DOROGU-406103 format. One record per residue: residue number from 1; x, y, z of N, C-alpha, C in turn; residue in three letters. Coordinates in Angstrom, 2 decimals, decimal comma, m for minus. Example, Ala and Ser with C-alpha at 12.3 -4.5 7.8 and 13.67 -1.06 7.14 Angstrom:
2
<pt n="1" n_u="13,19" n_v="m5,69" n_w="7,80" ca_u="12,30" ca_v="m4,50" ca_w="7,80" c_u="13,20" c_v="m3,30" c_w="7,80" res="ALA"/>
<pt n="2" n_u="12,85" n_v="m2,25" n_w="7,08" ca_u="13,67" ca_v="m1,06" ca_w="7,14" c_u="12,90" c_v="0,03" c_w="7,87" res="SER"/>
# end
This chain:
86
<pt n="1" n_u="9,15" n_v="m7,66" n_w="15,27" ca_u="9,34" ca_v="m6,54" ca_w="14,18" c_u="8,31" c_v="m6,87" c_w="12,93" res="MET"/>
<pt n="2" n_u="7,93" n_v="m8,12" n_w="12,76" ca_u="7,23" ca_v="m8,26" ca_w="11,57" c_u="5,88" c_v="m7,76" c_w="11,80" res="GLU"/>
<pt n="3" n_u="5,36" n_v="m8,04" n_w="13,22" ca_u="3,95" ca_v="m7,55" ca_w="13,61" c_u="3,72" c_v="m6,14" c_w="13,59" res="GLU"/>
<pt n="4" n_u="4,82" n_v="m5,28" n_w="13,86" ca_u="4,85" ca_v="m3,88" ca_w="13,74" c_u="4,56" c_v="m3,64" c_w="12,06" res="ASP"/>
<pt n="5" n_u="5,37" n_v="m4,34" n_w="11,39" ca_u="4,94" ca_v="m4,02" ca_w="10,01" c_u="3,55" c_v="m4,61" c_w="9,45" res="ASP"/>
<pt n="6" n_u="3,03" n_v="m5,51" n_w="10,03" ca_u="1,70" ca_v="m5,77" ca_w="9,83" c_u="0,54" c_v="m4,58" c_w="10,13" res="PHE"/>
<pt n="7" n_u="1,04" n_v="m4,21" n_w="11,51" ca_u="0,13" ca_v="m3,03" ca_w="11,86" c_u="0,20" c_v="m1,79" c_w="10,90" res="GLN"/>
<pt n="8" n_u="1,38" n_v="m1,48" n_w="10,57" ca_u="1,53" ca_v="m0,34" ca_w="9,60" c_u="1,14" c_v="m0,56" c_w="8,33" res="ARG"/>
<pt n="9" n_u="1,05" n_v="m1,86" n_w="7,91" ca_u="0,35" ca_v="m2,07" ca_w="6,50" c_u="m1,54" c_v="m1,88" c_w="6,83" res="LEU"/>
<pt n="10" n_u="m1,89" n_v="m2,21" n_w="7,98" ca_u="m3,31" ca_v="m2,01" ca_w="7,98" c_u="m3,56" c_v="m0,66" c_w="8,25" res="GLU"/>
<pt n="11" n_u="m2,67" n_v="0,34" n_w="8,87" ca_u="m2,96" ca_v="1,57" ca_w="8,87" c_u="m2,95" c_v="2,29" c_w="7,34" res="LEU"/>
<pt n="12" n_u="m2,05" n_v="1,79" n_w="6,64" ca_u="m2,06" ca_v="2,17" ca_w="5,12" c_u="m3,39" c_v="1,53" c_w="4,49" res="LEU"/>
<pt n="13" n_u="m3,76" n_v="0,53" n_w="4,55" ca_u="m5,13" ca_v="0,23" ca_w="3,97" c_u="m6,24" c_v="0,92" c_w="4,54" res="VAL"/>
<pt n="14" n_u="m6,35" n_v="1,50" n_w="5,71" ca_u="m7,44" ca_v="2,47" ca_w="5,99" c_u="m7,31" c_v="3,98" c_w="5,30" res="SER"/>
<pt n="15" n_u="m6,16" n_v="4,34" n_w="5,30" ca_u="m5,71" ca_v="5,44" ca_w="4,31" c_u="m6,38" c_v="5,28" c_w="3,11" res="GLU"/>
<pt n="16" n_u="m5,81" n_v="4,27" n_w="2,29" ca_u="m6,10" ca_v="4,08" ca_w="0,83" c_u="m7,58" c_v="3,85" c_w="0,66" res="LEU"/>
<pt n="17" n_u="m8,39" n_v="3,10" n_w="1,94" ca_u="m9,53" ca_v="2,87" ca_w="1,83" c_u="m10,53" c_v="4,31" c_w="1,49" res="ASP"/>
<pt n="18" n_u="m9,86" n_v="5,29" n_w="2,55" ca_u="m10,52" ca_v="6,77" ca_w="2,43" c_u="m10,62" c_v="7,31" c_w="1,31" res="SER"/>
<pt n="19" n_u="m9,50" n_v="7,04" n_w="0,48" ca_u="m9,33" ca_v="7,63" ca_w="m0,89" c_u="m9,85" c_v="6,96" c_w="m1,89" res="ARG"/>
<pt n="20" n_u="m11,01" n_v="5,80" n_w="m1,70" ca_u="m11,59" ca_v="5,18" ca_w="m2,69" c_u="m10,87" c_v="4,25" c_w="m3,39" res="GLY"/>
<pt n="21" n_u="m9,88" n_v="3,60" n_w="m2,76" ca_u="m9,13" ca_v="2,58" ca_w="m3,60" c_u="m9,41" c_v="1,23" c_w="m2,71" res="LEU"/>
<pt n="22" n_u="m9,56" n_v="0,05" n_w="m3,47" ca_u="m9,46" ca_v="m1,14" ca_w="m2,74" c_u="m8,28" c_v="m1,64" c_w="m2,28" res="LEU"/>
<pt n="23" n_u="m8,33" n_v="m1,95" n_w="m0,95" ca_u="m6,80" ca_v="m2,45" ca_w="m0,49" c_u="m7,20" c_v="m3,33" c_w="0,62" res="ALA"/>
<pt n="24" n_u="m6,43" n_v="m4,37" n_w="0,82" ca_u="m6,41" ca_v="m5,33" ca_w="2,13" c_u="m4,85" c_v="m5,82" c_w="2,08" res="ARG"/>
<pt n="25" n_u="m4,85" n_v="m6,28" n_w="3,14" ca_u="m3,39" ca_v="m6,81" ca_w="3,83" c_u="m3,58" c_v="m8,34" c_w="3,40" res="VAL"/>
<pt n="26" n_u="m2,54" n_v="m8,84" n_w="2,64" ca_u="m2,52" ca_v="m10,27" ca_w="2,03" c_u="m1,36" c_v="m10,82" c_w="3,07" res="VAL"/>
<pt n="27" n_u="m1,67" n_v="m11,96" n_w="3,81" ca_u="m0,52" ca_v="m12,76" ca_w="4,27" c_u="m0,32" c_v="m13,91" c_w="3,54" res="ARG"/>
<pt n="28" n_u="1,02" n_v="m14,29" n_w="3,11" ca_u="1,30" ca_v="m15,54" ca_w="2,84" c_u="2,19" c_v="m16,36" c_w="3,63" res="THR"/>
<pt n="29" n_u="1,92" n_v="m17,74" n_w="3,32" ca_u="2,70" ca_v="m18,60" ca_w="4,28" c_u="4,09" c_v="m18,54" c_w="4,12" res="GLN"/>
<pt n="30" n_u="4,59" n_v="m18,06" n_w="2,98" ca_u="6,01" ca_v="m17,71" ca_w="2,72" c_u="6,02" c_v="m16,47" c_w="2,26" res="SER"/>
<pt n="31" n_u="6,87" n_v="m15,50" n_w="3,05" ca_u="7,13" ca_v="m14,25" ca_w="2,37" c_u="6,55" c_v="m13,48" c_w="3,34" res="GLY"/>
<pt n="32" n_u="6,62" n_v="m12,12" n_w="3,19" ca_u="6,33" ca_v="m10,88" ca_w="3,99" c_u="4,77" c_v="m10,69" c_w="3,57" res="ARG"/>
<pt n="33" n_u="4,08" n_v="m10,30" n_w="4,57" ca_u="2,61" ca_v="m9,71" ca_w="4,25" c_u="2,88" c_v="m8,18" c_w="3,29" res="PRO"/>
<pt n="34" n_u="1,64" n_v="m8,17" n_w="2,40" ca_u="2,01" ca_v="m6,89" ca_w="1,66" c_u="0,48" c_v="m6,33" c_w="1,53" res="PHE"/>
<pt n="35" n_u="0,38" n_v="m5,25" n_w="1,15" ca_u="m0,81" ca_v="m4,69" ca_w="0,60" c_u="m1,38" c_v="m4,66" c_w="m0,71" res="VAL"/>
<pt n="36" n_u="m2,19" n_v="m5,22" n_w="m1,21" ca_u="m2,76" ca_v="m5,25" ca_w="m2,65" c_u="m3,57" c_v="m4,39" c_w="m2,70" res="ARG"/>
<pt n="37" n_u="m3,36" n_v="m3,27" n_w="m3,75" ca_u="m4,17" ca_v="m2,01" ca_w="m3,88" c_u="m4,78" c_v="m2,07" c_w="m5,35" res="VAL"/>
<pt n="38" n_u="m6,00" n_v="m1,76" n_w="m5,61" ca_u="m6,33" ca_v="m1,59" ca_w="m6,91" c_u="m7,39" c_v="m0,54" c_w="m6,74" res="ILE"/>
<pt n="39" n_u="m7,34" n_v="0,22" n_w="m8,07" ca_u="m8,25" ca_v="1,30" ca_w="m8,48" c_u="m9,36" c_v="0,67" c_w="m9,03" res="ASN"/>
<pt n="40" n_u="m10,60" n_v="0,99" n_w="m8,25" ca_u="m11,85" ca_v="0,22" ca_w="m8,64" c_u="m12,35" c_v="0,86" c_w="m9,93" res="PRO"/>
<pt n="41" n_u="m11,82" n_v="2,15" n_w="m10,42" ca_u="m12,36" ca_v="2,57" ca_w="m11,54" c_u="m11,60" c_v="2,33" c_w="m12,79" res="ASN"/>
<pt n="42" n_u="m10,57" n_v="1,64" n_w="m12,34" ca_u="m9,53" ca_v="0,86" ca_w="m13,50" c_u="m8,77" c_v="m0,20" c_w="m13,08" res="ALA"/>
<pt n="43" n_u="m9,37" n_v="m1,25" n_w="m12,94" ca_u="m8,84" ca_v="m2,44" ca_w="m12,16" c_u="m7,46" c_v="m3,05" c_w="m12,83" res="THR"/>
<pt n="44" n_u="m7,10" n_v="m2,38" n_w="m13,88" ca_u="m5,76" ca_v="m2,82" ca_w="m14,31" c_u="m4,71" c_v="m1,88" c_w="m13,68" res="SER"/>
<pt n="45" n_u="m5,02" n_v="m0,93" n_w="m12,79" ca_u="m4,08" ca_v="m0,21" ca_w="m12,27" c_u="m4,09" c_v="m0,69" c_w="m10,47" res="LEU"/>
<pt n="46" n_u="m3,21" n_v="m1,50" n_w="m10,19" ca_u="m2,67" ca_v="m2,29" ca_w="m8,98" c_u="m1,28" c_v="m2,12" c_w="m8,62" res="ALA"/>
<pt n="47" n_u="m1,40" n_v="m2,14" n_w="m7,54" ca_u="0,17" ca_v="m2,14" ca_w="m6,89" c_u="0,05" c_v="m2,94" c_w="m5,51" res="GLU"/>
<pt n="48" n_u="1,22" n_v="m3,78" n_w="m5,38" ca_u="1,50" ca_v="m4,14" ca_w="m4,01" c_u="2,73" c_v="m3,52" c_w="m3,42" res="ASN"/>
<pt n="49" n_u="2,17" n_v="m3,32" n_w="m2,08" ca_u="3,11" ca_v="m2,48" ca_w="m1,29" c_u="3,58" c_v="m3,30" c_w="0,14" res="VAL"/>
<pt n="50" n_u="4,97" n_v="m3,31" n_w="0,31" ca_u="5,54" ca_v="m3,92" ca_w="1,66" c_u="5,95" c_v="m2,88" c_w="2,49" res="VAL"/>
<pt n="51" n_u="6,11" n_v="m3,27" n_w="3,80" ca_u="6,64" ca_v="m2,62" ca_w="4,83" c_u="7,70" c_v="m3,34" c_w="5,26" res="CYS"/>
<pt n="52" n_u="8,82" n_v="m2,73" n_w="5,59" ca_u="10,09" ca_v="m3,11" ca_w="6,19" c_u="10,79" c_v="m2,15" c_w="6,37" res="ARG"/>
<pt n="53" n_u="11,64" n_v="m2,28" n_w="7,64" ca_u="12,63" ca_v="m1,29" ca_w="8,16" c_u="12,10" c_v="0,16" c_w="8,38" res="ALA"/>
<pt n="54" n_u="10,71" n_v="m0,05" n_w="8,85" ca_u="9,94" ca_v="1,15" ca_w="9,16" c_u="9,67" c_v="2,06" c_w="7,92" res="ALA"/>
<pt n="55" n_u="9,70" n_v="1,48" n_w="6,68" ca_u="9,31" ca_v="2,21" ca_w="5,41" c_u="8,55" c_v="1,50" c_w="4,53" res="ASP"/>
<pt n="56" n_u="7,81" n_v="1,83" n_w="3,92" ca_u="6,84" ca_v="1,24" ca_w="2,85" c_u="7,63" c_v="1,36" c_w="1,55" res="TYR"/>
<pt n="57" n_u="7,57" n_v="0,25" n_w="0,59" ca_u="8,40" ca_v="m0,14" ca_w="m0,49" c_u="7,26" c_v="m0,19" c_w="m1,52" res="TRP"/>
<pt n="58" n_u="7,46" n_v="m0,03" n_w="m2,81" ca_u="6,77" ca_v="m0,39" ca_w="m3,99" c_u="7,24" c_v="m1,94" c_w="m4,25" res="TRP"/>
<pt n="59" n_u="6,53" n_v="m2,41" n_w="m5,17" ca_u="6,44" ca_v="m3,65" ca_w="m5,50" c_u="7,96" c_v="m4,05" c_w="m6,11" res="SER"/>
<pt n="60" n_u="8,48" n_v="m3,03" n_w="m6,85" ca_u="9,58" ca_v="m3,20" ca_w="m7,58" c_u="10,96" c_v="m2,78" c_w="m6,78" res="TRP"/>
<pt n="61" n_u="10,85" n_v="m2,71" n_w="m5,53" ca_u="11,76" ca_v="m2,77" ca_w="m4,67" c_u="12,60" c_v="m1,25" c_w="m4,29" res="GLY"/>
<pt n="62" n_u="11,66" n_v="m0,29" n_w="m4,64" ca_u="12,16" ca_v="1,16" ca_w="m4,34" c_u="11,44" c_v="1,55" c_w="m3,11" res="GLU"/>
<pt n="63" n_u="12,32" n_v="2,33" n_w="m2,26" ca_u="11,56" ca_v="2,89" ca_w="m1,34" c_u="10,41" c_v="4,03" c_w="m1,40" res="ARG"/>
<pt n="64" n_u="9,25" n_v="4,00" n_w="m1,00" ca_u="8,34" ca_v="4,69" ca_w="m1,24" c_u="7,79" c_v="5,84" c_w="m0,38" res="MET"/>
<pt n="65" n_u="8,10" n_v="5,58" n_w="0,94" ca_u="7,58" ca_v="6,34" ca_w="1,91" c_u="7,96" c_v="6,03" c_w="3,48" res="HIS"/>
<pt n="66" n_u="8,00" n_v="6,81" n_w="4,25" ca_u="8,31" ca_v="6,20" ca_w="5,62" c_u="6,93" c_v="5,71" c_w="6,26" res="ARG"/>
<pt n="67" n_u="7,02" n_v="4,73" n_w="7,29" ca_u="5,72" ca_v="3,89" ca_w="7,67" c_u="5,01" c_v="4,76" c_w="8,65" res="ALA"/>
<pt n="68" n_u="5,94" n_v="5,83" n_w="9,34" ca_u="5,11" ca_v="6,42" ca_w="10,20" c_u="4,08" c_v="7,62" c_w="9,78" res="ASP"/>
<pt n="69" n_u="4,02" n_v="7,55" n_w="8,50" ca_u="3,10" ca_v="8,59" ca_w="7,76" c_u="2,43" c_v="7,78" c_w="6,89" res="ASP"/>
<pt n="70" n_u="1,46" n_v="7,06" n_w="7,15" ca_u="0,74" ca_v="6,08" ca_w="6,06" c_u="m0,27" c_v="7,29" c_w="5,40" res="PRO"/>
<pt n="71" n_u="m0,86" n_v="8,28" n_w="5,73" ca_u="m1,54" ca_v="9,13" ca_w="4,99" c_u="m0,47" c_v="9,90" c_w="3,91" res="ALA"/>
<pt n="72" n_u="0,63" n_v="9,76" n_w="4,04" ca_u="1,61" ca_v="10,42" ca_w="2,98" c_u="1,79" c_v="9,29" c_w="2,04" res="GLY"/>
<pt n="73" n_u="2,00" n_v="8,06" n_w="2,34" ca_u="2,13" ca_v="7,23" ca_w="1,68" c_u="0,95" c_v="6,69" c_w="0,82" res="ALA"/>
<pt n="74" n_u="m0,15" n_v="6,96" n_w="1,47" ca_u="m1,57" ca_v="6,77" ca_w="0,60" c_u="m1,82" c_v="7,70" c_w="m0,64" res="ALA"/>
<pt n="75" n_u="m1,22" n_v="8,97" n_w="m0,16" ca_u="m1,40" ca_v="9,97" ca_w="m1,19" c_u="m0,60" c_v="9,76" c_w="m2,52" res="ARG"/>
<pt n="76" n_u="0,77" n_v="9,06" n_w="m2,37" ca_u="1,59" ca_v="8,64" ca_w="m3,24" c_u="0,98" c_v="7,48" c_w="m4,17" res="LYS"/>
<pt n="77" n_u="0,54" n_v="6,48" n_w="m3,28" ca_u="m0,04" ca_v="5,35" ca_w="m4,19" c_u="m1,36" c_v="5,74" c_w="m4,92" res="VAL"/>
<pt n="78" n_u="m2,14" n_v="6,60" n_w="m4,29" ca_u="m3,23" ca_v="7,18" ca_w="m5,00" c_u="m2,75" c_v="7,79" c_w="m6,32" res="ALA"/>
<pt n="79" n_u="m1,92" n_v="8,62" n_w="m6,23" ca_u="m1,44" ca_v="9,35" ca_w="m7,39" c_u="m0,87" c_v="8,40" c_w="m8,47" res="ARG"/>
<pt n="80" n_u="m0,25" n_v="7,42" n_w="m7,93" ca_u="0,32" ca_v="6,53" ca_w="m9,02" c_u="m0,85" c_v="5,62" c_w="m9,80" res="VAL"/>
<pt n="81" n_u="m1,85" n_v="5,19" n_w="m8,84" ca_u="m2,89" ca_v="4,30" ca_w="m9,69" c_u="m4,05" c_v="5,21" c_w="m10,13" res="LEU"/>
<pt n="82" n_u="m3,94" n_v="6,55" n_w="m10,03" ca_u="m4,99" ca_v="7,48" ca_w="m10,77" c_u="m5,21" c_v="7,09" c_w="m12,06" res="ALA"/>
<pt n="83" n_u="m6,38" n_v="6,86" n_w="m12,41" ca_u="m6,69" ca_v="6,75" ca_w="m13,92" c_u="m6,74" c_v="8,28" c_w="m14,50" res="ALA"/>
<pt n="84" n_u="m6,29" n_v="8,37" n_w="m15,85" ca_u="m6,17" ca_v="9,51" ca_w="m16,61" c_u="m7,44" c_v="10,43" c_w="m16,61" res="VAL"/>
<pt n="85" n_u="m8,60" n_v="9,87" n_w="m16,42" ca_u="m9,89" ca_v="10,66" ca_w="m16,33" c_u="m10,27" c_v="11,15" c_w="m15,09" res="SER"/>
<pt n="86" n_u="m9,59" n_v="10,49" n_w="m14,13" ca_u="m9,92" ca_v="10,91" ca_w="m12,51" c_u="m9,41" c_v="12,29" c_w="m12,11" res="GLU"/>
# end
């Protein structure tokens, strides 16, 4: 199950990259892998996204989007991390 989550995170990274955000999957020795996303035009705008139970989740524990739609999830992340001037 966790390998599926990792693959879903990689798909999300591709979608985020295509929207001009900096994103990478982070694997930790203890804990779930997650995507670290940064707006390169406003580096203080950043978020961590996890995948579990076939859904993407915000870092604060709220369900964000279903994992079988990484493009839809990326749109939501991009909207949240958009700088006011963008």
